[in-house]
Each structure stands twice: as structure tokens, then as C-alpha cells.
N, C-alpha and C positions, 0 to 999 in steps of 0.2 A: 468778729466779721464771719461772713459765711461764704462758702464756696460749694461747688458740686463735689460729692464724694465718689460717685460711680463713674469715674472717668478712667478709661483704660490707660494702663501705664504706658503701653507703646504709643498711643495717641498723644499722651501728655508729654512724652519725650520728644516726639516729632513736632509738637506744638512749639518747642523751644527753638526749632529751626527759625531763622529769620524770614523764611518763606511766609510764615504767618498762617500755617495751616491749623487753625484751631476750630473747634466745633462752633458752628454757626446757628443763630436761632432761626425759627421758621420764616421770619421776615428779614433776611439778611440784607436786603437792599435798602431798608429803611431805617433811619435812626433819628427820629424827631427829637429834638432837644426839649427836655422838660425840666422845670424847676420843681424839685421834690417829686410828689406823686400826683399833684393836682393842677399843674399849669402846663398846658400844651401850647406850642408856639407856632404861628403861621409862617409860611415860607417867605424867604427873602426875595427881593427883586434883584434880577441879575441881567446884565447887559450882554447879550450874545454877540459881541461885536466882531471877534475875529478868530475864534478858535475852532479848528477842525479836530483838535485832539483832545477836547474837553466835552464831557457829557452835556447834553442838552438841558438836563435838569440835575440840580444837586440832589443827593440821596439823603441829606439832612434838611430839615425845616428849620430855619432860623428867623426869629422876629427881631427886627432891629429897633433899638431905642431911637428916638427922633434924632439924637445927636450922633449916632453911629453912621459909618459910611457904607454906601452900597457897594456891591461887588460887580465888577465887569469880568466876564470870562474871557481869557486871552489864550494864545498859544502856549499854545501850549497846554547808623549804634557806632635768672639770677641764681644764680646759684644760691640757694638759701642755706643759712646755718642750720644743719640738722645731720643726724646719723644717715649715712649713705644708703643703708638698708631699709630705711623708713619712708613711707609715702605720705606721712602726716606732717603738717606744718607746725613748727614751734609755737607754743601758746604764750600770749602776753599775760604776765602775772597780774597786770592791772585790769584785764578786760573780762574777768569772770563774773562779775556781778550784774545783775539786770534789776532795774527798778522801774516802777511806774511813775510817770511825770505828772505832777500837779497841773491843774488847768487854770489856776487863778491868775489873773493879770489885770493891770489897770487899764490897758489900752489894747484892743484887738488888732493884730497885724497878721496878715496872711503870709506865712513863711515858706509853704511848700504846696504843691498841687499833687494830688494822688488820684490816679485813675484806678478803679477796681472792677473786677469782672469774675463772674462765674462761668464764663464761656457761652453763656446764653444772653445775658444782659450786661451792660456796662454803665458806670457812672463816674463822674468827676466829683471829687470832694477836695477839701483843702485843709491844711494844718493851720490852726490859729496859735500864734505866739510860740510855735515850736512845741506845743504841749498837747492839743486836742484836736481831734478830727471834727470837721464841721458837721452840724446837724443837717444843713441843707445839701442838696446834691443836684447835679445837672446830668440828665441821660445822654449818653453817647453809644455808638456802636461797641459791641462786646469786645472787639479787638482794636484798641486805640492806644496811642502813645502821647505823653505830654512833654513839652519842651518849652522852657522859659527863656526870654531874652529881656532882662531887666524885669519890669512889672508886666510886660506883655506875656500872655499865656497862649500857647498854640496847642491845639488838640489835633493830632493826625489820626483820622479814622481810616483803618488800613483796609486790606482787600475785602471786596464785596460792598464797601461803603465808599471808600476813596474820596474823602473830603479833607480839607484843612480848615480849621476854625480858629480865629483869633478872639481872645477875650481880654478884657482889662481886669486883672487880678485884684486891683484895688477896690473894684465894685462887686466882687464875687459874693461877699458876705451879705451886702445890703441888696443886691439886685439878682443874685443867682443867674439864671439863664439869660436875663436881660443885660448881662455884662458882655454878651457877644458883640464884637465889633464888625467883623465880616466873616463870610464863609465862601470858600470856592470848592467846586466839584471837578475832579480829574477824570482821566479815562477810566473806563471799567477795568478793574483789577490792576490799576497802576501800582497800588500798595505803597503809599507814602511811609517812610520809616525814619527819616531824619532831616534836620534842618541845619544849615550852617549860615550864620548871619554875616553880611558884608554891608555895613552901613544901613541904608534904607532898603536893602534887598536881602533876599535869603535864597540859597540854593536848597533845592528839595531833592533827596534821594528817593527814587521810585524803585522799589525792589523788584517788582515783577514787570516793569516796563522796559523799553529799549532806549531810555533816555533819562537825563537829569533835566530839571527845569529851574529857572530862576524866577522868583516872584517878588513883587513890591510888598514890603511889610505894611505899607499905608493902606492898600485896598486889595491886595491879593492878586492883582493883575500879573499874568505871566508874560515875561518880556524876552526870555531866551531859552533855547532848548539845546542840549548836547546829546548826540546819539552815542550809545554805548554798545550797539549791537555787535561790533567787531570783536568784543571781549566775551561774548557768550560762548559757552562750551558745548561742543558736540550736539549741535541741532537745536539747542536752546535759543530763545530770542532775547533773554536777559542775562546779564552777568551776575545778577542778584547782589546788589549793592547792600552792604551791611552798615556802613558808617561813612560819613563825610567830615572833613575838617578843613578849615581855612587857616593858612599860615603864610605870612609874608607874600601876600598877593597870589597865592597859588591855592587851588582847590584839590585836596587829596582825597581820593575815592577808593574805599576798601571793598573789594569784590570777592565774593565766595565762590562763584562760578561752578555750582554744583549742578547735577542733572537729577531729576526726580521722575520715577515711574509712577504715574497717577493711579495705576491699577494696584500696585503693591506697596507704594511709598518707599520703595528701595531707592537709596540716595547714593550717588557716586560723587566723590569729592576729589578734584584735582587740588593742587596747591593754590593758596590764595594769591590774588594779584593786587597790586597797588597802581592806579592810574593817577597822573598828575596833570592838572589843566591850569591854564591861565584864568584866574577867577573873573577878570574883566571881559575878555574876549570868548572864553570857552574853548580856546585852542589847546589841543593835546600837546603837552610838553615832554612827557616821559612816562615810562612804565617801570615797575620794579617787580620781579618775581619773588614772592615770599617763600619762606622755608616751610611753613606748616599749612595744614588744610583747615577749612572752615573758620576763617578769622571772624571775630565778633565785634571788636572795637579797637580803637587806637588813640594815642595821646602824644603830644609834643612835650619834651622836657629837655632843657640844657642843650638845645641844638639837634637833638636826635628824635626820631620817631620810634614809638614803642607800639607794637601790635600784639593784641591778645587773641589767642586761638583756642577753640573748643575741640577741634579735631573730629574724627569720625566717631560715631556711636558704636558701641560694642553690641553683642548679640542680645544683651538684657536691656538695651536702650539707656545705658549709662555711658560713662567714659572712663578709660583706663588711666591708671597713674603711670604714665610712661613718658618717653622722650618725643613723642609724636605730637605734642601740643604744649602750650605754655605762653610765655612772653618772649618775643623776639625783638631785638634792637636793630633798627634799620639805618645803615649808613647811606644816606641819600646820594652823596657825592660819588661814591663807589658802586652804588646799586647792589649792595650786599647786606645781608643781615645775619645775626648770630642769636642763638637761643640763650637767654640769660636766666630765665626761671622756667624749669620744666614741669610738665604734668606730674612727673615722678615726685618732684619736690612738693607740689601743691596737692597732690591726691587726686587729680582729675583735670578735666578741661575747663576753660573759663567761659561760663555762660553769659556773665555780664561784667562790665569793667568800667570803673570811673577813677579819675586821677586828678590831682592838684599838686603843683609844686613838687613833683617827683615822688609823691606818695600815692600809691594806687591801692584800690580795694577791688577785690574780685570775688565773684560768686562761683564757687567751684562745684561744677556739676558732676557729682560722683554717680548718683542714680536719682530716679524720681523721688522727691521729697527729702533727699539727703544733699542739701546744697549749702555747705558752710560758707562763711565769710572769711576771706584772707586779706591781711594788710601787707603791702609789699613796698619796700624802699628800693626804688629803681636804681639809684646810684650805688647803694651798698650791696644790692642783690640779696637782700635778706627778706624774710617773710615771717609772719606769725598768724595765728588764728584769733579772730575777735570772737570771744565766747558769748553765748546767749542768743545767737541767731542759727536756726536749724535749717531753714529753707529759703535761701535768699534769692529765689526765682522772681520775687515781686519787685525787682528793680533796685538800682543803686543810684545815688547822687551825692556829690560832695561839693561844699562851698565853705570857704573860711575855716577849714579844719574840721568841719562838722559833716558827718555822714548820715544820710537817711537811707534806711534799708527796708524793703518790703519783705516780710516773712510770710509765706503762704502755707505754713504748717497746718494741716487740716484740724479744724476746731480750735485753733490757737493762732488764727491769722492776726498779724500786728504790723504796724509801722514802727521801726525802732530808729532812735537818734543815738548815734554813737559819737561820743566826745571824750578825749582823754582816755581812750580804751574802755569806756564803760557804755554798755548798751542799755538805753532807757526806752521803755515802750511808750509810745504816744497814746493818750487816753482815746479809746475808740467810741463809737456809738452803735446802738442796737441796729442790726440790719445792714450795716455797711459791708460791702463786698470786699473780697480778698484783694490786697494791693497787687498791681500789675505793672504799673509805670509811675515813676516819681520824678519830679523836677523841683529845684529850689529857686525861690523868688527873691 
């Protein structure tokens, strides 16, 4: 895989802010979908029915298959067993070996989607049979995120593109870009960052907007909006939502609430905030003040909510191994939380976080290019390092005990599959861009 080398370390570290300030290409407002290098698609038809909050034209061009639906625009991311003096995480004895995965299989199945970028161009590829990256690709905006719901695949083109595209993952290998079902275009600089699915609808986190929106998964129409302006910090218009989760009929919204000086990129972080809404009506039910700054993601386990935080950057644009970041366990009934795994234990702040059945995986952002992968047992409050992954900035995803990790190590970019403590590299293809977002299908 390839990526740009001449990227300033300061810019790279700040690019990891969920604000999405990554270097843009010259034509940052356009992201025409293309199948490979030689198929450009015409624009989709959109019904400008009722939205004053959506752009008049989509910034991506989508050609629909005859069977795909047209889009109508509407309104509208423990204390650990270790020596107390050490900031490194205990290493798993079984996780030290890395091997390349064979690509042979009797039947091709798309098991994961991988968005890659060099911060100038972006592409969607997919993993076949959990072993090999696809030869085909579909072009998207250079800063995009992929999210799966069953076999449905959603691409969130972030700030400066501001689109959401739905694709049928079962048709990707055969049809490429023609697997697109629909695409919607959002407000300029809305910056979609996450989806939370609720039956035939999905809530959308808009990081740089002053609201959340709910869309239909059938056609992308927006049916409801929730204003979040009241939670913005010191003159900002957005509370900078980092992650949203649905649980027991409630929508949990994780807010970073930072302020950013556009001239210097100097960032001020208050403590993070959790807002809780009724998922049906959008009514605000409660808020919880978090312990730590710059929260990045959250997960539910055994009746409790766990929130991961990266904390503030240090002078070298890394994060410190201290008590100012880590994983906090939130008692929603008492509106209190406690730090159960600290940055001192992990060796730094949590850049990315994915969990399943009480086992979490975290990309620990020590400094640019030095982002190891940690495995954490939330109930036992223990952690270990997964060997073989050097720069886990390229995203995490877990399903059925299998973890996919994007390693963006320069000149050695890979997608790893971690199972039973062993990291195995997915077979790549020439010219593929470094992994940036991964979702499992």
C-alpha cells in the first residue's frame, strides 16, 4: 500500500482529531465515484422536496443501477496487571507472530470494507474471504468513513464533501461503483462521522454541525433533526460529536466539546460530555459529565457504558502515559464515572476503540507512527499488547472475536486480521492506499 510520506508530524497528529482536519486535494468539493481507473459515473437524480438544510446538489456523482432507488433530499466513533512504574502494557505470549494469509478459496465472500487514503485521494476496497484485498476499487473523497449494517455498506464522506452513500456489499465484487443504492448530500461542512441504526432508520452524527439527523435506510430521506447547539463550548456552534450509540430505546451522544483556533490549530479541551436522547422522539432525557477530555468512542457491556478518551496532545503532538486519559466506566443511574484503565497503564491516549462482549481493542496513540494495539478485558480490568501492529491509526473493527486492524506504517501499510492473539496480514494489491477506516460485513 502507499501513502504520502512528506506529511508534517504536527498536521498528522491534529488530523487524528475527530474534527477531520486532514489535507484536502485541490478539488475538495468533488468526489465522483469511479470503478477502478476507467469508469466515471453520471450524477444521480435527487428530489429537492423539502430540505433547507441540505445542499442543492450532491458533491459526489452517483450512477444508479435501474433497480436502485432514487434519493429525495429532506430536512434535514482497569487497572491492568503490570508493574506500577511501567507505562507499557503486558504482552500476550500468543500474539507475537505475524503471518501472511493465503488468498485461495472456493467461493468469494466480501468480509470487510476498507477505505484507504493518502490524504489527497481516497478509495473503497473490500476484503475477500478475510484473506485478500480486492483488485477493484471505488473512488470517494479522501476523508471518508465506512460503516456496515448487515450486508448494507455506508460511506460517510466527511467535511468538504458531506455525503452519505449506501452500497450493496454483495454486489461490490461484480459491479463495483454500480453497487451504489443511493446517495444524499448534507449541509456544507456538516461532517458526518457515525451512524446508529434503529430498524429502518439511522441516526447520523454530524461533527461540525449544530444537530443530529435521522435518515431512512431505504432511501436516505431525512425525517428528524435534533439541535445540539446548547452543548457547544465557548463560542463554538457545534459540540463536536465523536460517537453515537443506541441502547434500550435511547440515543447516547458522545461530545468532545473542544475549541479550535483556525489560525494556529491550538485546541482547548474541556471534559467530555454525554447527552442522552429518546431515540424515537429525539427529546433530551439527561446529560452526564465525563471525567476525561477528548473522548473518542464508547461501548455498552454488562449494563454499563464504557468511554475511551485520548486526552490532550502534548507539545510533541503525542499523548502522555498518565492518569488524564484512558477508559472510564459510567454509572448511568448515578451519573458518575470512574477511570478503570488509565493512560499510564496503556502508555498513552486511545485514538480508536472497538469492543465486543466485554473485550475491547484500542489503538494507543503515543506519537505519530507509534500507535500500538492493546487488548483490554473490561470486566477483569486487565490489558495486553497485541504484537505485530505498529501503527493502528488505520482503524479497528471487531466481530465474532475476529479483529481487523489498519496499520499505516510508512512503506509497510497493511490490513491485519487478529484472531486467537495472532495478527495475520491480509494480502494486498499493488497501488492500494493505506487503510483509514474499516468495517466488517
